[in-house]
C-alpha positions as CSV (number, residue, x, y, z in Angstrom):
1,M,144.4,-112.8,148.1
2,S,146.2,-111.2,145.2
3,E,146.9,-107.4,145.9
4,I,145.8,-105.0,143.2
5,S,148.9,-103.4,141.5
6,P,148.8,-99.6,141.5
7,H,149.7,-99.6,137.9
8,S,146.3,-101.5,137.3
9,R,144.2,-98.6,138.8
10,P,142.8,-96.0,136.2
11,G,144.7,-92.9,136.4
12,P,143.3,-89.3,136.2
13,A,143.8,-89.0,132.5
14,H,142.0,-92.4,131.8
15,V,139.1,-91.1,134.1
16,R,138.9,-88.0,132.3
17,D,138.8,-89.5,128.9
18,D,135.9,-92.0,129.9
19,Y,134.2,-88.9,131.1
20,I,134.6,-87.0,127.9
21,A,133.5,-90.1,126.0
22,L,130.5,-90.8,128.1
23,T,129.5,-87.1,127.8
24,R,129.8,-87.0,124.0
25,R,127.7,-90.2,123.7
26,K,125.0,-88.5,126.0
27,R,124.9,-85.4,123.7
28,L,124.8,-87.6,120.5
29,Y,121.9,-89.5,121.9
30,S,120.1,-86.5,123.2
31,G,120.7,-84.8,119.6
32,M,119.2,-87.8,118.0
33,L,116.2,-87.9,120.0
34,L,115.6,-84.2,119.5
35,A,116.0,-84.7,115.9
36,I,113.6,-87.3,115.7
37,F,111.1,-85.5,118.0
38,V,111.3,-82.3,115.8
39,A,110.9,-84.6,112.6
40,L,107.8,-86.2,114.0
41,M,106.2,-83.0,115.1
42,A,106.9,-81.3,111.7
43,S,105.5,-84.2,109.7
44,G,102.4,-84.5,112.0
45,F,101.9,-80.9,111.6
46,M,102.1,-81.2,107.6
47,V,99.9,-84.4,107.5
48,A,97.1,-82.4,109.7
49,D,97.3,-79.3,107.8
50,D,97.0,-81.0,104.5
51,R,93.8,-83.1,105.9
52,N,92.2,-80.0,107.3
53,A,89.5,-78.2,105.6
54,G,91.5,-75.0,105.6
55,G,95.1,-74.3,105.7
56,F,96.4,-73.3,109.1
57,W,98.6,-70.5,107.6
58,D,95.7,-69.1,105.5
59,G,93.3,-69.1,108.6
60,W,95.3,-68.2,111.6
61,T,94.9,-64.4,111.1
62,R,91.1,-64.9,111.5
63,V,91.6,-66.8,114.9
64,L,90.2,-63.8,116.7
65,D,87.2,-63.2,114.5
66,F,84.9,-65.2,116.3
67,P,85.5,-63.9,119.9
68,R,85.4,-60.5,118.4
69,V,81.9,-61.1,117.1
70,V,80.6,-62.5,120.2
71,L,81.9,-59.7,122.3
72,A,80.6,-57.2,120.0
73,E,77.0,-58.8,120.0
74,A,77.1,-59.4,123.6
75,S,77.9,-55.8,124.4
76,E,75.1,-54.6,122.1
77,K,72.7,-56.7,124.2
78,V,74.3,-56.6,127.6
79,A,70.9,-55.8,129.1
80,E,69.7,-59.3,128.1
81,L,72.6,-61.0,129.6
82,P,71.1,-61.4,133.1
83,G,67.9,-63.0,131.5
84,H,70.0,-65.5,129.6
85,I,71.9,-66.4,132.6
86,V,68.6,-67.3,134.5
87,T,67.6,-69.1,131.4
88,F,70.6,-71.3,131.1
89,F,71.3,-71.9,135.0
90,P,69.2,-75.0,135.1
91,A,71.4,-76.5,132.3
92,L,74.4,-75.5,134.3
93,I,72.9,-77.4,137.5
94,E,72.4,-80.3,135.2
95,T,76.1,-80.2,134.4
96,I,77.3,-79.8,137.9
97,N,75.1,-82.8,138.9
98,I,76.6,-85.0,136.0
99,A,80.1,-84.2,137.3
100,A,79.1,-84.8,140.8
101,V,77.4,-88.0,140.3
102,S,80.2,-89.2,138.0
103,T,82.8,-88.2,140.5
104,L,81.2,-90.1,143.3
105,V,80.6,-93.2,141.6
106,G,84.2,-92.8,139.9
107,A,85.8,-92.5,143.3
108,L,83.9,-95.4,145.0
109,G,85.0,-97.6,142.0
110,G,88.5,-96.3,141.9
111,M,89.0,-96.9,145.7
112,V,88.0,-100.5,145.5
113,L,90.2,-101.1,142.3
114,S,92.9,-99.5,143.9
115,M,92.9,-101.6,147.0
116,L,92.7,-104.8,144.8
117,A,95.6,-103.6,142.8
118,T,98.1,-102.7,145.8
119,R,100.6,-105.3,147.1
120,G,100.0,-106.2,150.7
121,M,96.1,-105.3,150.6
122,A,94.9,-107.0,147.6
123,R,92.4,-109.7,148.3
124,W,93.6,-111.8,145.2
125,P,97.3,-111.1,145.1
126,A,97.5,-113.0,141.7
127,L,95.1,-110.9,140.0
128,I,96.9,-107.5,140.8
129,P,98.2,-107.2,137.3
130,L,94.9,-107.8,136.0
131,F,93.3,-105.0,138.0
132,R,95.9,-102.6,136.9
133,R,95.5,-103.3,133.4
134,I,91.7,-102.9,133.8
135,M,92.4,-99.4,135.3
136,D,94.9,-98.6,132.6
137,V,92.1,-99.5,129.8
138,M,89.4,-97.5,131.6
139,R,92.0,-94.5,131.8
140,A,92.9,-94.9,128.3
141,I,89.5,-94.6,126.5
142,P,88.4,-90.8,126.1
143,E,85.1,-89.8,127.6
144,I,83.9,-88.6,124.4
145,V,84.2,-91.8,122.6
146,I,82.2,-93.8,125.4
147,A,79.6,-91.1,125.2
148,L,79.4,-91.5,121.3
149,V,78.8,-95.2,121.9
150,L,76.2,-94.7,124.6
151,I,74.2,-92.0,122.9
152,F,74.0,-94.3,120.1
153,V,72.6,-97.2,122.4
154,L,70.7,-95.1,124.9
155,G,70.0,-91.9,123.1
156,G,70.9,-88.3,124.1
157,G,70.7,-87.0,127.5
158,P,72.6,-86.8,130.8
159,V,73.0,-90.6,131.5
160,P,75.3,-91.4,128.8
161,A,77.4,-88.3,130.0
162,M,77.4,-89.5,133.6
163,I,78.2,-93.1,132.7
164,A,81.0,-92.1,130.2
165,I,82.8,-89.6,132.7
166,A,82.5,-92.1,135.7
167,F,84.1,-94.9,133.6
168,H,87.1,-92.7,132.8
169,T,87.1,-91.5,136.3
170,V,87.5,-95.0,138.1
171,G,90.5,-95.6,136.0
172,A,92.1,-92.2,136.9
173,L,91.3,-92.2,140.3
174,G,92.2,-95.8,140.7
175,K,95.6,-95.1,139.6
176,L,96.1,-92.0,141.9
177,F,94.6,-93.9,144.9
178,S,96.8,-96.9,144.4
179,E,99.7,-94.7,144.7
180,V,98.5,-93.4,147.9
181,N,97.8,-96.9,149.3
182,E,101.5,-97.7,148.7
183,N,102.3,-95.2,151.5
184,A,99.9,-96.4,153.9
185,S,100.9,-98.5,156.9
186,L,100.1,-102.2,156.9
187,K,100.2,-102.7,160.6
188,P,96.7,-101.9,161.3
189,V,95.6,-104.2,158.6
190,E,97.9,-107.0,160.3
191,G,96.3,-106.3,163.7
192,L,92.9,-106.7,162.3
193,A,93.8,-109.8,160.4
194,S,95.0,-111.4,163.6
195,V,91.4,-110.9,165.1
196,G,89.7,-112.5,162.2
197,A,88.5,-109.3,160.3
198,T,87.2,-109.7,156.8
199,W,88.9,-108.2,153.9
200,T,86.4,-105.3,153.9
201,Q,86.6,-104.6,157.4
202,K,90.5,-104.7,157.2
203,M,90.2,-102.0,154.2
204,L,87.6,-99.9,155.9
205,L,88.9,-99.9,159.5
206,G,92.7,-100.2,158.7
207,V,93.2,-98.3,155.5
208,V,90.6,-95.7,154.7
209,P,91.3,-93.8,157.9
210,Q,94.8,-93.3,156.9
211,V,94.2,-92.3,153.2
212,A,90.9,-90.6,153.3
213,P,92.2,-87.0,153.2
214,N,94.3,-87.9,150.1
215,Y,91.5,-89.7,148.5
216,F,89.1,-86.6,149.2
217,S,91.7,-84.1,147.9
218,Y,92.2,-86.2,144.4
219,A,88.3,-86.5,144.2
220,L,87.9,-82.6,144.5
221,L,90.6,-82.2,141.8
222,R,88.7,-84.8,139.6
223,F,85.5,-83.0,140.1
224,E,86.9,-80.0,138.5
225,I,88.1,-81.9,135.5
226,N,84.5,-83.5,135.4
227,I,82.8,-80.3,135.2
228,R,84.8,-79.3,132.1
229,A,84.4,-82.7,130.6
230,S,80.5,-82.9,131.1
231,A,80.3,-79.3,129.6
232,I,82.3,-80.7,126.5
233,L,80.2,-83.9,126.2
234,G,77.1,-81.5,125.8
235,F,78.3,-80.7,122.3
236,V,78.0,-84.5,121.3
237,G,74.2,-84.4,122.6
238,A,74.9,-85.4,126.2
239,G,72.9,-82.7,127.7
240,G,73.9,-80.2,130.2
241,I,75.2,-76.5,129.4
242,G,77.3,-77.8,126.8
243,Y,74.3,-78.7,124.6
244,E,72.9,-75.3,125.2
245,L,76.1,-73.7,124.1
246,K,76.3,-75.9,120.9
247,N,72.8,-74.9,119.9
248,A,73.6,-71.0,120.6
249,M,76.7,-71.1,118.4
250,S,75.0,-73.1,115.8
251,W,72.4,-70.4,115.3
252,G,75.1,-68.1,114.6
253,Q,74.7,-64.3,114.7
254,G,71.7,-63.1,116.6
255,K,72.4,-65.8,119.3
256,Y,75.8,-64.9,120.3
257,D,74.7,-63.0,123.1
258,E,73.3,-66.5,124.5
259,S,76.8,-67.9,123.8
260,A,78.3,-65.1,125.8
261,A,76.0,-65.6,128.8
262,I,76.8,-69.4,128.7
263,F,80.7,-68.9,128.7
264,L,80.2,-66.3,131.6
265,L,78.4,-69.0,133.5
266,L,80.9,-71.8,132.9
267,F,83.9,-69.4,133.7
268,A,82.3,-68.5,136.9
269,T,81.4,-72.0,138.0
270,I,84.9,-73.3,137.3
271,V,86.7,-70.6,139.1
272,T,84.4,-70.8,142.0
273,V,84.9,-74.6,142.2
274,D,88.4,-74.7,141.6
275,Q,89.0,-71.9,144.6
276,M,86.7,-73.9,147.0
277,S,88.3,-77.2,146.2
278,S,91.9,-75.5,146.5
279,V,90.8,-74.2,149.9
280,V,89.5,-77.6,151.1
281,R,92.3,-79.5,149.7
282,D,94.8,-77.2,151.4
283,R,93.2,-77.5,154.7
284,L,93.0,-81.2,154.4
285,T,96.9,-81.2,153.6
286,H,98.0,-79.1,156.2
287,G,95.6,-80.4,158.7
288,R,96.9,-83.9,158.0
289,K,100.5,-82.4,158.3
290,S,99.8,-80.7,161.7
291,E,98.2,-84.1,163.0
292,M,101.3,-86.0,162.1
293,L,103.7,-83.5,163.8
294,A,101.4,-83.4,167.0
């Protein structure tokens, strides 16, 4: 074998020059990317401002006018707020029901799709890319677009909202569940396969017990998001408390006390669900860690 000559090895000066050149090149590329990003942001803002009904710079000083009017009218009619809360409470329950059913259906669909799209678990390995693209499409379409199409077909009400949110939830949870599946051990699956278990039995008995805490944690997080989504979809006629809020705001002054009551209901519900799900997720996570350490 030919020996490497000491003179052929790069010296300290050569290494330093290469490092400086590499650093300058990296800074140049970073600067170019930053300049492109700033240019795109500026051009996008200018286009949006030109297409807007009113200019941003002319209207930003009035951004607090609406909250000020709502708070003023709510403070004048503060005695009527409890009655409004009772009146709109059934609509809040409808919103929570939409979110709960959507999350349940979405979690079940996401669980099945995630297993079909995970290597080592897929029933048809050749179709893994297809199932992944299906989840990408379901995740990419906004709920409001699906809801608008379904409202045109089915009419207004909670059913279009539930289908729209569940459709998006399948794609979102399917992606998260598939990442959880990749960390699961395949030894139980192999053991069940050796005794002739079906694919469904291998998934239910070999995989689900391992990933159930993480599944439940992600589903609770998605439930919080779906409550907000179901309230927003009410603005396009999908029912729930969002629909009542749209009506109260459309009437303008004289009904802003109702808007304030609905805001309070939504705020209290989201905070309560967030705190409860955080506690449950924390117990699931730490309980799972304690079992693994034991």
